[in-house]
N, C-alpha and C positions, 0 to 999 in steps of 0.2 A: 686743169683748173676750171673752176666755175666762173662764168661771167654773165652779167645782165645787160641787155640792150633795151633801150627805151626809145620808141618811135612815135611820132605824132600821127594820129588817125585823121583822115579827112572823110567822114561819113556824109552821106546825103541827108536830106531832111528826114526822110522816112527811117533811115538807118539810125540817125541820132535819136529819134523818138523811140525806136526799138531798144537801143542801148539804155535809154533812161528807164524804160519799162523793165528791162532785165535787172537793172540795179534795184528798182523798187520791189520786184518780186523776190529777189534774193534777200533783201532787207526784211521783207515780211516773213520769209522762211526763218531767218535768224531770230527775229523777235518771237515768233511762234514757238520755236524750239526752246528759247530761253524761258518763256512763260510756262511751258510744260514742265521744265525742270524745277522751276520755283514752286508751282502748284503741287508737284509730286512730293517735294521735300516738306512743304507746309502741312501736308496731310498727316493724319495721326500715324500712318504706317511708316512715315519717313522713307519713302521709296527713293532710291538713287537711280536716276536714268542715265545711261551711258550713250556714247556716240553710236555704238552698234544698235541699240534699241531704236534710236531715232532714224538711223540710216535705213533700217528695215521697214520703216513706215513710208519711205519716199514713194514707193510704187503706188501705194494706196492714195497718197496725197496727189500725185500726178494724174491718176485716173479720175479722182474726184474733181480736180480743177484743171482740165486739159487746156483751157484758154489762157491760163496764166502759168502755174507751176509746171504743167505738162509741156509747155512750149520750149523750155530751155534744156540745156544739157544736164543729164543725170549726174555725171561726174563733177560738174561745177557746183551742183547743189550739195553733193557730198563734201566738197571742199569747204563750203560755207558752214556745214555742220561741224566739220573738223576745226574750223576757226573758233566756233563757240566752245567746243570741247577743250581746245588749247587755252582759252580764257579761263575756263573753270579749273583746269589743272594748275594754272599759274596762281589762281586765287587760293586754292588749297595749299599750295607750296608756301605762299606768303603767310598764310595762317599758321602753318607748322613752324615757320622760322620766326614767329613773333613780329612780323613786319606789318605794314599797313595793308589790310586785306584787299580792298578794292574789288568789291563784288561786281561781276559783269553787269553791264547796264544795257538797256534797250537802245537801239540805234535809230536815230532819225533818218529820214530819206536823204537829207543833205549831208549826213555824216557817214553814210555807208557808200563808199566810192570805189570799191574794187571787187571784181569777180575773177576767180582763179580757175583755170582749166588745167588739171593736174598732168595731163599728157597730150602732147601734140598728136592730133588725129582723132581724139576722143571728144567730140563736140566742137572742135576747132581745128583749123589747118593753116599753119603758117605757109606763106607763099603759095596760096591756093590756085593761082593762075600762072604757072611757070611759063606758059606760052606768050603771056602778055608782058610788055615792057614795064608796065606799072605793077609794083608789088602790092599784093592784097592778102588779107587774112580773112578766112571764112569762119564765121561764128554762127552756131546753130540758133535759129530764130531771128537772126539779123541779116545774114547774107555775106557777100564778098565785100569787105570794107577796104577802101583804098588806104595805103600806108605811105607816109613820107619817109622812106628809108634813106637816111643820109650817110650810112656806113654799111660795110659788108658784115654779115653775120657769120661767125666762125663757130665750129663745133657742132654738136647735135642739140637741137631744141628739145628741152625737157618739159618745161611748163610755159603756158601762155596766160598772161593776166591782162585784163582790160581795166583801165583806171580813168576816173574822171577828176580833172583838176579845174575847178571853175566851170567855164563853158568849153573846155578843151577835153579831148579824149586821147588817151595814149594806150599803146600796147607795149607790154613789158615781157621780154623773152628771157628765160633762164636757160643758159646753154652749158652743157658739160663737155668735157674732153677738148677744151679750148687750148691750143698750143701756146706756150709762153713765147714772148718776143724779146729775148735778152738784148740789151744794148751793149755796145762796145765799152770796155772798162775805161774809166777816166783817172783812176788812182787818186781820187779825191774823197775826203771825208769832211762832213760839215755838221755843226750843231746849230739848232734854231731855238730862239726864245720867243714864245708867243706873247702878244701884247694887244692893247686896245688903241694906243696912240699910233704905234706902228703895228701892222698886221703880224709881222715877225721880223726879227733881226738875226742874221746868221753870224757865225763865228768869224767871218772875214770882215765884219763891221758894216755890212750892207743892210740898210733899212728898207723893207718893203712897205710902202704906204698902205694904210687901212682905208679902203674906199668909203666905208660908212654909208652903205646904201640906204639904211633906214633913216639916218639923219638927213641925207640928201633929199629924200622924199617926205620928210616929216611934215612940212607945211601942207602939202597936198593931201597926205594921209589924214592929218588932224582935221582938216576941213571936211573930208569925206566922212570920217567917223562922227564928227559933230552933227552933220546932216542926218546920219543914220540914227543917232541917239534921240532925235526929235520925234521919232515914231514910237508908238506904245510897244512895250515889251510883253511877251507872253500871249500875243494875239494869235488865234488860229488862222485867220484869213487876212493875209497881208495884201495891201493895195499894190498897184503897179509901181507907184513911186517908191514904196517901201522896198520892193524887190529890186528895183533899179539901184537904190542906194546901197543895198547889201552887195549887189554884184560889183559895184564900183570899188567898195572896200576890198572885196576878195580879189579883184583884178589888180589892184595896187600891191597887195601883199604877194600875189603870185609873181608880179614883175620883180619885186625885190628879191624873192626867193630864187628866181631864175638868174638874176644878175649875180647874186652871191655864189650860186653853184658854178656859174661860168668862171668867176674869179678864182674859186678854189681849184677847179680843174686846171686852169692855166698855170697857176703858181705851183701846184704839185707836179705837173708835167715838167716845168722848168727845173725844179729840184732834182727830179729823177734823171733827167738827161745830163745834168752837170756833175752829179756826185754818185759815187758807188755806195757810200754809207751815209745815212742821214739819221742824226740823233735829235730827239725832241723830248720835251717834258711830258711825263705821265700825268695828265690833268684830269681831275674829277670835276667836270663842268657842272654837273647837277649839284654837287656840294658847294661849289664856289658861288652859285647863283641863288642860294637859299636866302630867304628873308631873315633879317636879324630877329633874335628872340625878344619878347617883350620884357620890359624892366618895371616891375610893380613899384609904385611909390610907397615906401614904408610909412610915411607920415599921413597919407590919405588913402583910405580904402577905395578900391575901384579906380584909382588913377595910376597912370604909368609915366615913367620918366622918358626923356628923349633917348632914342636908341639908334639914331642915324639912319632910319629906314628910308628917308627920301634920298640921301646920298647913295645908299646901298642900292636902291632901285635904279638910279642912273648908271651905276657901275654894272649891275646885272644886265641892263639893256645894252650896254656897250659890248659886254662879253658875248651875249646871245647874238647880237648883230654881226660880230666878227665870225661866229660859227666855227670855233676851234675844233669841236668834236667832229663835225662833218668834214672839215679840211683834213684832219689826221686820218680819218677812215679812207678818204680818197687817196691820200698819200700812200697809205699802206697797200691799197689795192693796186695802184700803179707801180709801186716798187716791186710787188710780187710778180706782176706781169713782165717787168723789165729785168728781172733778175738782180734787183738791188736789195740792200739790207736796211731796214728801218729799226732803230733801237730806241724804245721809250725808257727814260731814266727817271729816277726819283727827283721831283722838283723842289724838295725842301732846301732852303737856304741857298739856292743857286744865284739869287740876286744880291746876297749880302756877304758872299764869300770872296775874299781877295784872291785873285789869281796869281799874285806875286808872292805873298807871304802865307796865304792860306788862313788868315784870321777871319773868324766868323763873328759878325756883330751887326745888330739892327741899325746902329748908328752909321754904318758904312754907307748906307744909301741915304744921301742927304736929301735929294728930291726924287721925283719920279724918273728923271732923266740923268741925274748926276750920281756917280759913285766916287766916294773918297774914303780910303781905308784909314781908320783911326789909329792903326798900329804903325804902318810904314808910310802913309801919306800918298799912296798911289791913287791917281785919279783917272777916270775913264767914263765912258757912257755906260749907264747901268744895264741897259738891254744887251749891249755887247758883252759885258761881264757875265750876264746870265747865259748867253749863248756859248761863251768859252767854257764855263763850268759844266754845261750840258755836254759839250764835246769831250771834256776831260773825264767825266763819269762814264761816257760811252766807251772811251778808250780803256778804262779800267774794266768795264764789263767784257769787252772783247778779249782782254788779257786773261780774265778769269775763265772765259769760255775756252780759250786756247789751251 
């Protein structure tokens, strides 16, 4: 199986400067290749430039600019061109499926944060100093960079990526042939119902609290964003105070993101250790967090009726802060590694279906937390009912599969 490992880099001042220059030069290569494709298509000949055409020009580009483009790994530059080619292929696929096209855009230096080395040993070398106690990764043009390796790396290293997050640098390893680590069976099956008041409720009736990391830091984040908004937008030359304000907002968001990720890993690991089969709702988070459609006022042209956008924005913020999609991905990955089974089931009517008589009615859910069947009078916690229905549907799915 495949597994990714992410470690913090601890570069020196010169190495950090070289890493920044490497990102800037790869960003320049990406934007230049994008500009070439745009100009060729706008020409009267409507020339279509492919990845192979642009990759063949790399040798000339490196020879013409040895101080910048010639300084870095050839294979990493090919990976950057493949990244652009992937964006164009996705664009044409969306055009063909009548979706929102989303034409590839130019990248600012602050938005281009990853360089990929497709093969370990080609422009990079993981654990480049095996004789040293400290783990290091060698990157062409940068040197041997110290790595804070907090866990052992298993399998064979396939690709190495360098990523910048704020003012931190990380190395991401993609390893293949990683052996699974099956856990002993527990003979337990559970269903979970995701929520915003409670992070999730399981079929045993246990509520896992929602930390609400964004709400906890809302006051500090609001103050930092208010200070950042006082600076003019669209200026090319930002002052030191402007840059410091932007760094503070980015630092707060990064802290919230790390806290949320840590919480998801711990909760997913607890579920995997305690249960053999885990059932959850199949959620479309992107669709659930869409803004409500506008309601034109039939009596006044150019005016719109109230559509509950403010309330929906608050709900969307709570859903995104909970991070259901990320948690379910982590749960699936950990379950695969531990030999557990994760079953996504249809989420329709799980919170309004009575587990006693099977009656389905919107009136069954009296409030956000209370469930009361209008047919048989059964009462229970609404989230617990949802988890039980998820578990029942997972059992039916297992029976069908058997």
